[in-house]
N, CA, C and O of each residue as an XYZ file, in Angstrom:
900
protein
N      27.715    -23.796    -14.146
C      28.535    -22.648    -14.515
C      28.829    -21.812    -13.274
O      27.922    -21.500    -12.502
N      30.091    -21.450    -13.085
C      30.483    -20.666    -11.922
C      29.996    -19.227    -12.055
O      30.026    -18.642    -13.138
N      29.546    -18.668    -10.924
C      29.107    -17.274    -10.910
C      30.312    -16.350    -10.964
O      31.346    -16.622    -10.352
N      30.168    -15.241    -11.713
C      31.225    -14.233    -11.715
C      31.335    -13.607    -10.327
O      30.327    -13.252     -9.718
N      32.548    -13.475     -9.840
C      32.803    -12.779     -8.592
C      33.535    -11.484     -8.933
O      34.683    -11.510     -9.377
N      32.869    -10.358     -8.725
C      33.442     -9.063     -9.074
C      34.241     -8.537     -7.888
O      33.744     -8.472     -6.763
N      35.490     -8.165     -8.162
C      36.361     -7.682     -7.098
C      36.795     -6.240     -7.303
O      37.336     -5.615     -6.392
N      36.556     -5.704     -8.514
C      36.983     -4.343     -8.806
C      35.893     -3.624     -9.574
O      35.397     -4.133    -10.579
N      35.516     -2.434     -9.104
C      34.558     -1.602     -9.820
C      35.021     -0.151     -9.736
O      35.959      0.177     -9.009
N      34.352      0.698    -10.486
C      34.607      2.134    -10.415
C      33.515      2.785     -9.571
O      32.327      2.582     -9.819
N      33.920      3.561     -8.579
C      32.925      4.302     -7.804
C      32.201      5.302     -8.694
O      30.977      5.415     -8.636
N      32.944      6.018     -9.506
C      32.377      7.018    -10.408
C      32.366      6.457    -11.836
O      33.405      6.054    -12.357
N      31.194      6.435    -12.456
C      31.040      5.911    -13.818
C      30.560      7.025    -14.737
O      29.570      7.697    -14.449
N      31.259      7.214    -15.830
C      30.869      8.217    -16.813
C      29.654      7.719    -17.597
O      29.662      6.597    -18.103
N      28.627      8.534    -17.696
C      27.416      8.162    -18.427
C      27.572      8.594    -19.879
O      27.450      9.772    -20.214
N      27.847      7.603    -20.739
C      28.035      7.853    -22.164
C      26.898      7.305    -23.019
O      26.628      7.824    -24.102
N      26.229      6.253    -22.535
C      25.145      5.618    -23.290
C      23.934      5.444    -22.378
O      24.033      4.867    -21.295
N      22.797      5.950    -22.832
C      21.562      5.902    -22.053
C      20.466      5.260    -22.888
O      20.325      5.560    -24.074
N      19.685      4.371    -22.266
C      18.510      3.802    -22.913
C      17.283      4.370    -22.230
O      17.134      4.258    -21.013
N      16.387      4.990    -23.023
C      15.192      5.627    -22.477
C      13.958      5.028    -23.133
O      13.817      5.065    -24.356
N      13.065      4.474    -22.318
C      11.807      3.908    -22.816
C      10.781      4.029    -21.700
O      10.788      3.239    -20.756
N       9.900      5.018    -21.808
C       9.013      5.339    -20.695
C       7.564      5.474    -21.147
O       7.286      5.953    -22.247
N       6.646      5.047    -20.285
C       5.232      5.351    -20.472
C       4.923      6.747    -19.951
O       4.205      7.513    -20.593
N       5.470      7.072    -18.783
C       5.301      8.392    -18.183
C       6.431      9.287    -18.676
O       7.576      9.146    -18.246
N       6.106     10.203    -19.578
C       7.131     11.018    -20.233
C       7.346     12.361    -19.542
O       8.014     13.237    -20.092
N       6.793     12.532    -18.352
C       7.008     13.769    -17.601
C       8.497     14.002    -17.365
O       9.243     13.085    -17.021
N       8.905     15.243    -17.558
C      10.259     15.641    -17.200
C      11.313     15.411    -18.252
O      12.427     15.920    -18.122
N      10.997     14.653    -19.302
C      12.003     14.400    -20.334
C      12.449     15.682    -21.008
O      13.604     15.807    -21.414
N      11.527     16.643    -21.130
C      11.827     17.876    -21.866
C      12.916     18.708    -21.193
O      13.560     19.525    -21.851
N      13.128     18.513    -19.895
C      14.239     19.196    -19.224
C      15.401     18.255    -18.940
O      16.560     18.663    -19.021
N      15.104     16.997    -18.606
C      16.153     16.053    -18.218
C      17.088     15.725    -19.376
O      18.308     15.763    -19.217
N      16.532     15.405    -20.525
C      17.375     14.956    -21.645
C      18.265     16.079    -22.172
O      19.462     15.850    -22.349
N      17.743     17.286    -22.432
C      18.662     18.358    -22.834
C      19.742     18.649    -21.790
O      20.872     18.999    -22.130
N      19.379     18.500    -20.524
C      20.383     18.730    -19.481
C      21.474     17.668    -19.526
O      22.650     17.985    -19.349
N      21.100     16.407    -19.762
C      22.107     15.346    -19.904
C      23.067     15.672    -21.038
O      24.277     15.487    -20.911
N      22.521     16.156    -22.143
C      23.357     16.473    -23.305
C      24.223     17.701    -23.061
O      25.323     17.803    -23.603
N      23.740     18.623    -22.259
C      24.578     19.785    -21.947
C      25.758     19.377    -21.065
O      26.831     19.974    -21.144
N      25.561     18.368    -20.234
C      26.633     17.867    -19.376
C      27.629     17.046    -20.180
O      28.840     17.177    -20.003
N      27.109     16.189    -21.073
C      27.959     15.349    -21.925
C      27.480     15.474    -23.366
O      26.585     14.736    -23.776
N      28.054     16.390    -24.143
C      27.626     16.592    -25.525
C      27.821     15.363    -26.417
O      27.226     15.278    -27.492
N      28.648     14.413    -25.977
C      28.887     13.193    -26.753
C      27.975     12.039    -26.353
O      28.151     10.914    -26.820
N      27.007     12.316    -25.495
C      26.081     11.288    -25.030
C      25.321     10.661    -26.194
O      24.904     11.352    -27.123
N      25.146      9.336    -26.131
C      24.346      8.613    -27.115
C      23.113      8.048    -26.413
O      23.208      7.461    -25.335
N      21.953      8.238    -27.047
C      20.681      7.828    -26.462
C      20.017      6.801    -27.367
O      19.897      7.014    -28.574
N      19.588      5.690    -26.786
C      18.815      4.674    -27.496
C      17.384      4.726    -26.984
O      17.154      4.895    -25.787
N      16.411      4.581    -27.898
C      15.027      4.706    -27.465
C      14.109      3.903    -28.372
O      14.530      3.361    -29.394
N      12.830      3.839    -27.969
C      11.850      3.010    -28.673
C      10.548      3.777    -28.868
O      10.225      4.687    -28.105
N       9.805      3.390    -29.910
C       8.417      3.780    -30.114
C       8.076      5.215    -29.813
O       8.693      6.144    -30.335
N       7.066      5.386    -28.947
C       6.579      6.711    -28.613
C       7.604      7.554    -27.881
O       7.603      8.778    -28.014
N       8.481      6.922    -27.110
C       9.533      7.680    -26.427
C      10.501      8.259    -27.441
O      10.920      9.409    -27.311
N      10.861      7.479    -28.448
C      11.754      7.969    -29.499
C      11.132      9.186    -30.181
O      11.811     10.188    -30.406
N       9.853      9.100    -30.508
C       9.172     10.218    -31.165
C       9.177     11.460    -30.275
O       9.390     12.571    -30.759
N       8.941     11.270    -28.969
C       8.936     12.405    -28.047
C      10.325     13.018    -27.933
O      10.454     14.240    -27.869
N      11.362     12.192    -27.908
C      12.719     12.711    -27.814
C      13.112     13.478    -29.072
O      13.809     14.488    -28.983
N      12.679     13.016    -30.235
C      12.939     13.754    -31.473
C      12.269     15.126    -31.421
O      12.833     16.126    -31.865
N      11.080     15.152    -30.882
C      10.355     16.415    -30.749
C      11.091     17.359    -29.802
O      11.197     18.555    -30.072
N      11.594     16.826    -28.705
C      12.298     17.641    -27.717
C      13.617     18.159    -28.271
O      13.958     19.326    -28.078
N      14.359     17.300    -28.956
C      15.727     17.623    -29.359
C      15.827     18.321    -30.707
O      16.820     18.992    -30.987
N      14.806     18.170    -31.541
C      14.857     18.792    -32.858
C      16.018     18.268    -33.681
O      16.278     17.065    -33.701
N      16.719     19.171    -34.362
C      17.823     18.754    -35.246
C      18.957     18.092    -34.475
O      19.703     17.292    -35.040
N      19.095     18.414    -33.197
C      20.167     17.820    -32.391
C      20.010     16.312    -32.253
O      20.981     15.612    -31.965
N      18.775     15.796    -32.458
C      18.531     14.363    -32.327
C      19.358     13.553    -33.311
O      19.731     12.418    -33.016
N      19.649     14.117    -34.466
C      20.369     13.366    -35.503
C      21.754     12.926    -35.044
O      22.270     11.916    -35.524
N      22.355     13.660    -34.131
C      23.702     13.318    -33.702
C      23.780     12.454    -32.466
O      24.859     11.979    -32.111
N      22.626     12.235    -31.783
C      22.728     11.534    -30.505
C      21.667     10.466    -30.289
O      21.811      9.642    -29.385
N      20.607     10.452    -31.087
C      19.452      9.594    -30.813
C      19.348      8.473    -31.832
O      19.387      8.711    -33.039
N      19.215      7.233    -31.329
C      19.131      6.046    -32.193
C      17.958      5.180    -31.771
O      17.762      4.935    -30.580
N      17.175      4.713    -32.741
C      16.132      3.741    -32.461
C      16.783      2.438    -31.994
O      17.783      2.005    -32.566
N      16.227      1.825    -30.975
C      16.728      0.528    -30.523
C      16.729     -0.470    -31.671
O      17.660     -1.266    -31.792
N      15.699     -0.443    -32.517
C      15.626     -1.387    -33.640
C      16.778     -1.183    -34.617
O      17.267     -2.153    -35.197
N      17.217      0.054    -34.810
C      18.374      0.302    -35.686
C      19.659     -0.197    -35.035
O      20.558     -0.683    -35.722
N      19.746     -0.079    -33.732
C      20.926     -0.537    -33.001
C      21.021     -2.067    -32.998
O      22.096     -2.626    -33.218
N      19.903     -2.733    -32.749
C      19.930     -4.192    -32.649
C      19.842     -4.884    -34.007
O      20.260     -6.033    -34.152
N      19.294     -4.179    -35.005
C      19.059     -4.799    -36.303
C      17.781     -5.612    -36.351
O      17.529     -6.319    -37.327
N      16.966     -5.516    -35.299
C      15.707     -6.255    -35.235
C      14.547     -5.264    -35.144
O      14.474     -4.501    -34.180
N      13.635     -5.258    -36.126
C      12.506     -4.330    -36.059
C      11.568     -4.682    -34.919
O      11.475     -5.838    -34.508
N      10.864     -3.655    -34.405
C       9.841     -3.903    -33.397
C       8.734     -4.766    -33.994
O       8.361     -4.583    -35.152
N       8.210     -5.700    -33.211
C       7.103     -6.512    -33.697
C       5.805     -5.712    -33.653
O       5.714     -4.683    -32.983
N       4.811     -6.199    -34.376
C       3.534     -5.504    -34.489
C       2.975     -5.194    -33.101
O       2.967     -6.043    -32.209
N       2.505     -3.945    -32.946
C       1.954     -3.534    -31.666
C       2.995     -3.295    -30.592
O       2.650     -3.129    -29.422
N       4.272     -3.275    -30.972
C       5.326     -3.061    -29.988
C       5.520     -4.225    -29.033
O       6.034     -4.058    -27.928
N       5.097     -5.418    -29.476
C       5.141     -6.582    -28.585
C       6.556     -6.889    -28.112
O       6.767     -7.176    -26.934
N       7.529     -6.832    -29.023
C       8.934     -7.052    -28.681
C       9.745     -5.876    -29.214
O       9.790     -5.629    -30.419
N      10.390     -5.149    -28.286
C      11.177     -3.985    -28.688
C      12.601     -4.032    -28.145
O      13.551     -3.734    -28.869
N      12.750     -4.399    -26.898
C      14.056     -4.285    -26.243
C      14.622     -5.624    -25.784
O      15.732     -5.668    -25.253
N      13.887     -6.713    -25.976
C      14.371     -8.023    -25.531
C      15.353     -8.563    -26.563
O      14.984     -9.347    -27.438
N      16.589     -8.141    -26.451
C      17.603     -8.445    -27.459
C      18.953     -8.653    -26.785
O      19.263     -8.016    -25.779
N      19.749     -9.550    -27.351
C      21.045     -9.894    -26.769
C      21.939     -8.669    -26.622
O      22.593     -8.507    -25.592
N      21.978     -7.798    -27.640
C      22.860     -6.632    -27.573
C      22.458     -5.689    -26.437
O      23.311     -5.076    -25.794
N      21.159     -5.583    -26.203
C      20.704     -4.713    -25.126
C      21.150     -5.261    -23.770
O      21.694     -4.522    -22.950
N      20.922     -6.549    -23.535
C      21.230     -7.109    -22.216
C      22.718     -7.315    -22.011
O      23.197     -7.283    -20.878
N      23.454     -7.524    -23.089
C      24.904     -7.523    -22.993
C      25.375     -6.153    -22.528
O      26.243     -6.052    -21.660
N      24.803     -5.097    -23.107
C      25.170     -3.740    -22.728
C      24.794     -3.391    -21.304
O      25.450     -2.563    -20.672
N      23.735     -4.019    -20.787
C      23.290     -3.743    -19.424
C      24.069     -4.520    -18.378
O      24.330     -4.004    -17.292
N      24.442     -5.748    -18.690
C      24.956     -6.654    -17.670
C      26.477     -6.810    -17.668
O      27.026     -7.370    -16.720
N      27.166     -6.336    -18.692
C      28.616     -6.506    -18.729
C      29.295     -5.770    -17.582
O      28.835     -4.727    -17.118
N      30.391     -6.344    -17.150
C      31.195     -5.776    -16.062
C      32.471     -5.171    -16.645
O      33.097     -5.752    -17.532
N      32.840     -4.018    -16.146
C      33.923     -3.228    -16.741
C      35.237     -3.988    -16.805
O      35.946     -3.924    -17.809
N      35.566     -4.712    -15.728
C      36.887     -5.337    -15.648
C      36.842     -6.835    -15.933
O      37.706     -7.584    -15.475
N      35.843     -7.270    -16.685
C      35.725     -8.664    -17.101
C      36.127     -8.754    -18.568
O      35.414     -8.260    -19.442
N      37.266     -9.383    -18.839
C      37.803     -9.420    -20.201
C      36.867    -10.150    -21.163
O      36.735     -9.752    -22.321
N      36.221    -11.212    -20.694
C      35.303    -11.960    -21.556
C      34.106    -11.096    -21.948
O      33.664    -11.126    -23.097
N      33.583    -10.327    -20.994
C      32.469     -9.432    -21.293
C      32.880     -8.382    -22.315
O      32.129     -8.082    -23.243
N      34.066     -7.831    -22.143
C      34.531     -6.811    -23.081
C      34.743     -7.405    -24.479
O      34.518     -6.736    -25.488
N      35.173     -8.656    -24.524
C      35.323     -9.324    -25.824
C      33.965     -9.549    -26.481
O      33.837     -9.440    -27.700
N      32.953     -9.861    -25.676
C      31.606    -10.023    -26.226
C      31.072     -8.714    -26.789
O      30.425     -8.705    -27.837
N      31.337     -7.612    -26.103
C      30.931     -6.311    -26.629
C      31.582     -6.045    -27.983
O      30.919     -5.605    -28.922
N      32.871     -6.312    -28.077
C      33.580     -6.080    -29.337
C      33.069     -7.005    -30.434
O      32.897     -6.585    -31.579
N      32.828     -8.257    -30.085
C      32.367     -9.241    -31.074
C      31.017     -8.866    -31.666
O      30.785     -9.064    -32.858
N      30.136     -8.331    -30.852
C      28.777     -8.015    -31.301
C      28.603     -6.551    -31.698
O      27.518     -6.133    -32.101
N      29.679     -5.779    -31.581
C      29.619     -4.336    -31.844
C      28.557     -3.666    -30.966
O      27.832     -2.773    -31.404
N      28.492     -4.119    -29.733
C      27.579     -3.549    -28.744
C      28.325     -2.531    -27.896
O      29.553     -2.452    -27.939
N      27.579     -1.759    -27.132
C      28.183     -0.773    -26.242
C      27.670     -0.992    -24.820
O      26.548     -1.465    -24.638
N      28.468     -0.656    -23.817
C      27.972     -0.718    -22.441
C      26.955      0.402    -22.206
O      27.241      1.570    -22.469
N      25.796      0.049    -21.724
C      24.762      1.035    -21.416
C      24.928      1.444    -19.955
O      24.925      0.595    -19.064
N      25.073      2.737    -19.715
C      25.428      3.233    -18.393
C      24.230      3.680    -17.566
O      24.308      3.766    -16.341
N      23.117      3.966    -18.248
C      21.917      4.404    -17.532
C      20.689      3.925    -18.290
O      20.632      4.012    -19.517
N      19.713      3.422    -17.555
C      18.427      3.019    -18.117
C      17.351      3.881    -17.478
O      17.231      3.933    -16.254
N      16.570      4.555    -18.310
C      15.456      5.373    -17.826
C      14.181      4.699    -18.323
O      13.816      4.826    -19.491
N      13.512      3.987    -17.429
C      12.362      3.159    -17.810
C      11.275      3.298    -16.760
O      11.549      3.208    -15.563
N      10.051      3.517    -17.197
C       8.915      3.245    -16.316
C       7.883      2.445    -17.096
O       7.949      2.380    -18.323
N       6.948      1.848    -16.409
C       6.217      0.698    -16.949
C       4.828      1.047    -17.463
O       4.259      2.087    -17.131
N       4.299      0.141    -18.289
C       2.921      0.287    -18.756
C       2.003      0.527    -17.563
O       2.237     -0.028    -16.490
N       0.978      1.333    -17.726
C       0.134      1.720    -16.583
C      -0.859      0.640    -16.188
O      -2.066      0.817    -16.355
N      -0.364     -0.480    -15.664
C      -1.247     -1.596    -15.322
C      -2.241     -1.216    -14.228
O      -3.443     -1.433    -14.380
N      -1.750     -0.653    -13.135
C      -2.647     -0.337    -12.022
C      -3.701      0.689    -12.416
O      -4.858      0.590    -12.008
N      -3.293      1.673    -13.209
C      -4.246      2.677    -13.663
C      -5.295      2.058    -14.585
O      -6.467      2.434    -14.554
N      -4.855      1.108    -15.402
C      -5.774      0.455    -16.338
C      -6.825     -0.358    -15.597
O      -8.019     -0.223    -15.867
N      -6.390     -1.203    -14.664
C      -7.355     -2.087    -13.991
C      -8.226     -1.337    -12.991
O      -9.235     -1.865    -12.525
N      -7.837     -0.105    -12.658
C      -8.671      0.696    -11.751
C      -9.875      1.303    -12.471
O     -10.803      1.784    -11.821
N      -9.869      1.286    -13.812
C     -10.974      1.870    -14.563
C     -12.202      0.969    -14.507
O     -12.081     -0.256    -14.495
N     -13.360      1.570    -14.473
C     -14.608      0.808    -14.477
C     -14.775      0.093    -15.806
O     -14.593      0.692    -16.866
N     -15.122     -1.193    -15.753
C     -15.418     -1.951    -16.952
C     -14.216     -2.458    -17.724
O     -14.372     -2.971    -18.832
N     -13.035     -2.330    -17.176
C     -11.854     -2.822    -17.894
C     -11.947     -4.335    -18.076
O     -12.395     -5.043    -17.174
N     -11.531     -4.827    -19.222
C     -11.612     -6.255    -19.511
C     -10.289     -6.953    -19.181
O      -9.246     -6.302    -19.114
N     -10.328     -8.263    -18.977
C      -9.078     -8.997    -18.769
C      -8.100     -8.841    -19.935
O      -6.887     -8.872    -19.732
N      -8.616     -8.674    -21.144
C      -7.715     -8.480    -22.286
C      -7.014     -7.131    -22.214
O      -5.829     -7.025    -22.528
N      -7.742     -6.106    -21.803
C      -7.104     -4.802    -21.621
C      -6.052     -4.872    -20.516
O      -4.973     -4.292    -20.637
N      -6.373     -5.580    -19.449
C      -5.404     -5.747    -18.366
C      -4.176     -6.507    -18.861
O      -3.042     -6.105    -18.602
N      -4.407     -7.595    -19.568
C      -3.290     -8.401    -20.090
C      -2.374     -7.571    -20.985
O      -1.151     -7.692    -20.918
N      -2.971     -6.736    -21.818
C      -2.181     -5.923    -22.734
C      -1.306     -4.902    -22.037
O      -0.343     -4.402    -22.619
N      -1.638     -4.590    -20.791
C      -0.854     -3.613    -20.044
C       0.105     -4.256    -19.052
O       0.560     -3.606    -18.111
N       0.410     -5.524    -19.261
C       1.466     -6.178    -18.490
C       2.777     -5.979    -19.238
O       2.982     -6.533    -20.318
N       3.645     -5.193    -18.655
C       4.927     -4.858    -19.284
C       5.908     -6.017    -19.085
O       6.019     -6.575    -17.994
N       6.612     -6.366    -20.161
C       7.618     -7.433    -20.101
C       9.027     -6.852    -20.223
O       9.868     -7.049    -19.346
N       9.272     -6.140    -21.316
C      10.612     -5.601    -21.546
C      11.045     -4.603    -20.494
O      12.213     -4.574    -20.105
N      10.097     -3.769    -20.021
C      10.453     -2.764    -19.029
C      10.989     -3.357    -17.739
O      12.081     -2.984    -17.311
N      10.248     -4.282    -17.094
C      10.790     -4.893    -15.876
C      12.113     -5.620    -16.099
O      12.981     -5.619    -15.227
N      12.265     -6.242    -17.270
C      13.526     -6.941    -17.546
C      14.696     -5.963    -17.573
O      15.751     -6.238    -17.001
N      14.511     -4.816    -18.239
C      15.586     -3.820    -18.295
C      15.855     -3.217    -16.925
O      17.007     -2.996    -16.552
N      14.788     -2.954    -16.179
C      14.964     -2.392    -14.837
C      15.748     -3.360    -13.960
O      16.684     -2.956    -13.269
N      15.373     -4.629    -13.985
C      16.032     -5.612    -13.135
C      17.489     -5.817    -13.551
O      18.374     -5.918    -12.700
N      17.734     -5.878    -14.860
C      19.110     -6.081    -15.327
C      20.000     -4.910    -14.929
O      21.112     -5.109    -14.441
N      19.515     -3.699    -15.134
C      20.333     -2.528    -14.802
C      20.509     -2.390    -13.299
O      21.586     -2.014    -12.836
N      19.454     -2.691    -12.520
C      19.576     -2.604    -11.064
C      20.523     -3.678    -10.521
O      21.299     -3.418     -9.601
N      20.458     -4.881    -11.091
C      21.396     -5.933    -10.677
C      22.835     -5.486    -10.896
O      23.721     -5.794    -10.099
N      23.056     -4.758    -11.983
C      24.415     -4.337    -12.321
C      24.680     -2.904    -11.847
O      25.315     -2.113    -12.545
N      24.180     -2.586    -10.642
C      24.395     -1.250    -10.081
C      25.871     -0.921     -9.944
O      26.234      0.247     -9.811
N      26.728     -1.937     -9.975
C      28.163     -1.677     -9.897
C      28.655     -0.842    -11.076
O      29.751     -0.282    -11.035
N      27.824     -0.761    -12.143
C      28.206      0.052    -13.303
C      27.053      0.884    -13.865
O      27.300      1.910    -14.500
N      25.798      0.469    -13.649
C      24.650      1.033    -14.358
C      23.688      1.714    -13.382
O      23.475      1.235    -12.269
N      23.115      2.834    -13.815
C      22.077      3.524    -13.052
C      20.714      3.138    -13.599
O      20.465      3.273    -14.797
N      19.827      2.659    -12.731
C      18.474      2.248    -13.114
C      17.495      3.303    -12.608
O      17.298      3.445    -11.402
N      16.883      4.041    -13.531
C      16.072      5.200    -13.177
C      14.608      4.910    -13.504
O      14.254      4.733    -14.669
N      13.758      4.860    -12.478
C      12.343      4.513    -12.684
C      11.390      5.643    -12.317
O      10.190      5.542    -12.573
N      11.898      6.712    -11.724
C      11.031      7.761    -11.187
C      11.463      9.125    -11.721
O      12.598      9.541    -11.489
N      10.568      9.835    -12.438
C      10.917     11.181    -12.923
C      11.340     12.139    -11.812
O      12.055     13.106    -12.076
N      10.916     11.889    -10.586
C      11.329     12.750     -9.484
C      12.825     12.649     -9.189
O      13.377     13.495     -8.486
N      13.474     11.631     -9.717
C      14.917     11.484     -9.522
C      15.733     12.188    -10.604
O      16.958     12.252    -10.501
N      15.083     12.714    -11.632
C      15.834     13.322    -12.728
C      16.715     14.474    -12.249
O      17.880     14.562    -12.636
N      16.172     15.354    -11.415
C      16.948     16.517    -10.966
C      18.164     16.126    -10.143
O      19.263     16.593    -10.445
N      18.022     15.275     -9.099
C      19.226     14.917     -8.341
C      20.261     14.167     -9.176
O      21.462     14.312     -8.947
N      19.807     13.369    -10.138
C      20.757     12.677    -11.016
C      21.520     13.693    -11.853
O      22.745     13.631    -11.955
N      20.788     14.630    -12.453
C      21.437     15.641    -13.292
C      22.383     16.510    -12.476
O      23.450     16.894    -12.957
N      21.999     16.819    -11.253
C      22.864     17.629    -10.395
C      24.170     16.898    -10.086
O      25.244     17.499    -10.109
N      24.072     15.590     -9.797
C      25.303     14.846     -9.515
C      26.175     14.734    -10.760
O      27.396     14.867    -10.685
N      25.546     14.488    -11.902
C      26.308     14.401    -13.144
C      27.011     15.723    -13.451
O      28.171     15.731    -13.864
N      26.314     16.833    -13.250
C      26.906     18.142    -13.524
C      28.081     18.413    -12.590
O      29.115     18.925    -13.019
N      27.922     18.068    -11.315
C      28.991     18.296    -10.345
C      30.177     17.369    -10.579
O      31.319     17.717    -10.278
N      29.893     16.174    -11.125
C      30.941     15.174    -11.315
C      31.447     15.062    -12.729
O      32.041     14.046    -13.090
N      31.229     16.084    -13.546
C      31.697     16.103    -14.933
C      31.208     14.882    -15.706
O      31.967     14.234    -16.427
N      29.902     14.582    -15.536
C      29.280     13.509    -16.302
C      29.352     12.145    -15.665
O      29.008     11.148    -16.300
N      29.796     12.077    -14.413
C      29.929     10.789    -13.737
C      28.883     10.636    -12.648
O      28.466     11.613    -12.027
N      28.458      9.372    -12.422
C      27.465      9.065    -11.397
C      28.091      8.115    -10.380
O      28.821      7.194    -10.748
N      27.805      8.340     -9.119
C      28.495      7.631     -8.046
C      27.864      6.276     -7.738
O      26.700      6.023     -8.049
N      28.661      5.420     -7.123
C      28.165      4.128     -6.642
C      27.041      4.338     -5.639
O      26.062      3.591     -5.654
N      27.154      5.324     -4.779
C      26.121      5.555     -3.769
C      24.771      5.837     -4.410
O      23.750      5.307     -3.972
N      24.763      6.667     -5.443
C      23.497      6.979     -6.104
C      23.011      5.787     -6.917
O      21.812      5.506     -6.931
N      23.905      5.085     -7.588
C      23.497      3.903     -8.352
C      22.872      2.855     -7.435
O      21.889      2.210     -7.799
N      23.446      2.691     -6.250
C      22.931      1.706     -5.297
C      21.554      2.109     -4.787
O      20.664      1.266     -4.674
N      21.372      3.389     -4.479
C      20.060      3.866     -4.026
C      19.012      3.667     -5.122
O      17.895      3.226     -4.850
N      19.376      3.991     -6.345
C      18.442      3.826     -7.463
C      18.106      2.356     -7.693
O      16.976      2.033     -8.061
N      19.063      1.470     -7.484
C      18.807      0.034     -7.654
C      17.764     -0.456     -6.660
O      16.855     -1.202     -7.026
N      17.891     -0.041     -5.406
C      16.901     -0.437     -4.409
C      15.516      0.058     -4.770
O      14.528     -0.660     -4.615
N      15.449      1.293     -5.253
C      14.168      1.863     -5.658
C      13.606      1.118     -6.863
O      12.395      0.922     -6.970
N      14.482      0.707     -7.764
C      14.045     -0.015     -8.964
C      13.433     -1.366     -8.606
O      12.382     -1.727     -9.135
N      14.071     -2.108     -7.722
C      13.518     -3.408     -7.334
C      12.204     -3.248     -6.564
O      11.307     -4.081     -6.692
N      12.091     -2.204     -5.783
C      10.829     -1.931     -5.103
C       9.729     -1.639     -6.123
O       8.584     -2.058     -5.955
N      10.091     -0.919     -7.174
C       9.146     -0.561     -8.244
C       8.624     -1.809     -8.957
O       7.416     -1.952     -9.149
N       9.525     -2.713     -9.348
C       9.078     -3.913    -10.058
C       8.323     -4.862     -9.136
O       7.406     -5.555     -9.576
N       8.705     -4.898     -7.853
C       7.978     -5.750     -6.903
C       6.538     -5.274     -6.747
O       5.615     -6.088     -6.737
N       6.340     -3.976     -6.625
C       4.989     -3.432     -6.489
C       4.180     -3.674     -7.757
O       2.980     -3.941     -7.694
N       4.834     -3.579     -8.899
C       4.160     -3.802    -10.182
C       3.687     -5.255    -10.289
O       2.537     -5.508    -10.647
N       4.560     -6.195     -9.982
C       4.190     -7.609    -10.039
C       3.118     -7.956     -9.009
O       2.248     -8.787     -9.269
N       3.182     -7.325     -7.847
C       2.157     -7.555     -6.827
C       0.790     -7.109     -7.327
O      -0.204     -7.801     -7.109
N       0.730     -5.963     -7.994
C      -0.544     -5.472     -8.540
C      -1.106     -6.438     -9.579
O      -2.314     -6.672     -9.625
N      -0.240     -6.994    -10.404
C      -0.686     -7.960    -11.420
C      -1.212     -9.222    -10.748
O      -2.279     -9.721    -11.104
N      -0.466     -9.734     -9.781
C      -0.887    -10.957     -9.086
C      -2.230    -10.762     -8.397
O      -3.079    -11.653     -8.425
N      -2.425     -9.615     -7.786
C      -3.695     -9.344     -7.109
C      -4.851     -9.270     -8.097
O      -5.957     -9.724     -7.803
N      -4.593     -8.695     -9.271
C      -5.650     -8.641    -10.286
C      -6.050    -10.056    -10.704
O      -7.239    -10.362    -10.794
N      -5.073    -10.913    -10.956
C      -5.376    -12.292    -11.353
C      -6.169    -13.005    -10.257
O      -7.122    -13.729    -10.545
N      -5.777    -12.800     -9.019
C      -6.460    -13.466     -7.915
C      -7.902    -12.988     -7.761
O      -8.779    -13.748     -7.349
N      -8.134    -11.719     -8.097
C      -9.455    -11.137     -7.874
C     -10.388    -11.271     -9.074
O     -11.570    -10.940     -8.976
N      -9.873    -11.749    -10.198
C     -10.683    -11.813    -11.418
C     -11.149    -13.249    -11.655
O     -10.340    -14.169    -11.776
N     -12.450    -13.415    -11.717
C     -13.036    -14.740    -11.889
C     -12.759    -15.286    -13.284
O     -12.774    -14.531    -14.256
N     -12.510    -16.576    -13.394
C     -12.199    -17.189    -14.687
C     -13.340    -17.029    -15.684
O     -13.095    -16.962    -16.888
N     -14.571    -16.968    -15.212
C     -15.693    -16.796    -16.142
C     -15.645    -15.437    -16.824
O     -16.027    -15.314    -17.988
N     -15.183    -14.425    -16.116
C     -15.015    -13.108    -16.732
C     -13.948    -13.154    -17.817
O     -14.031    -12.442    -18.818
N     -12.949    -13.996    -17.607
C     -11.899    -14.169    -18.611
C     -12.455    -14.883    -19.842
O     -12.224    -14.456    -20.974
N     -13.188    -15.974    -19.613
C     -13.750    -16.754    -20.727
C     -14.659    -15.911    -21.611
O     -14.636    -16.046    -22.835
N     -15.446    -15.059    -21.009
C     -16.391    -14.247    -21.764
C     -15.693    -13.319    -22.758
O     -16.249    -13.007    -23.811
N     -14.498    -12.884    -22.432
C     -13.760    -11.966    -23.305
C     -13.353    -12.647    -24.605
O     -13.340    -12.021    -25.665
N     -13.016    -13.948    -24.516
C     -12.417    -14.628    -25.662
C     -13.372    -15.580    -26.366
O     -12.944    -16.306    -27.264
N     -14.639    -15.607    -25.996
C     -15.594    -16.464    -26.692
C     -16.114    -15.752    -27.946
O     -16.297    -14.534    -27.970
N     -16.340    -16.551    -28.967
C     -16.917    -16.027    -30.202
C     -15.883    -15.578    -31.175
O     -16.221    -15.112    -32.264
């Protein structure tokens, strides 16, 4: 299959649809209301505990802008939140290109929307394995799958999507959106993409190091009996 070659993009992209799913919920209480003040028509998709926190932050205003990812995709979250965001509609929304007619037809066919910003940070793997007495099962449970996938997809498509992994970036993002009437620049999207790939690389490195440093007998002991 031939790779798509993109020849036309928009430097400034209007942020109309945002997906938020974070372990570290710092800053949401100011960032999300500010996004809505900039674009009152903004639509937010979210999951699990993040959805609950956003409802708490937004109050009655949540009814007009906040949607559970499971309601959007039509697929309920699996037990324990094992699968929440790994869905065709989500990745279609992340990876579609604005000026690709086939991509736009796929959006229409599936009733999906282009997602313009992803706000994701990952399960606390490094913090978990740093605790005394942590078991391999506890470590395994804190290996994030959906989060890195969304980060990588949105960062790959920096030509249209902003990939946000650090709460410290909320203020500069909001400032640019406010100055640009709800639009985010290619320069900022590109910077965020580089930061996103650095984030997932460090996360995977921490996991690999844990596996290398953990003896197989310690693993066996967890699952015997």
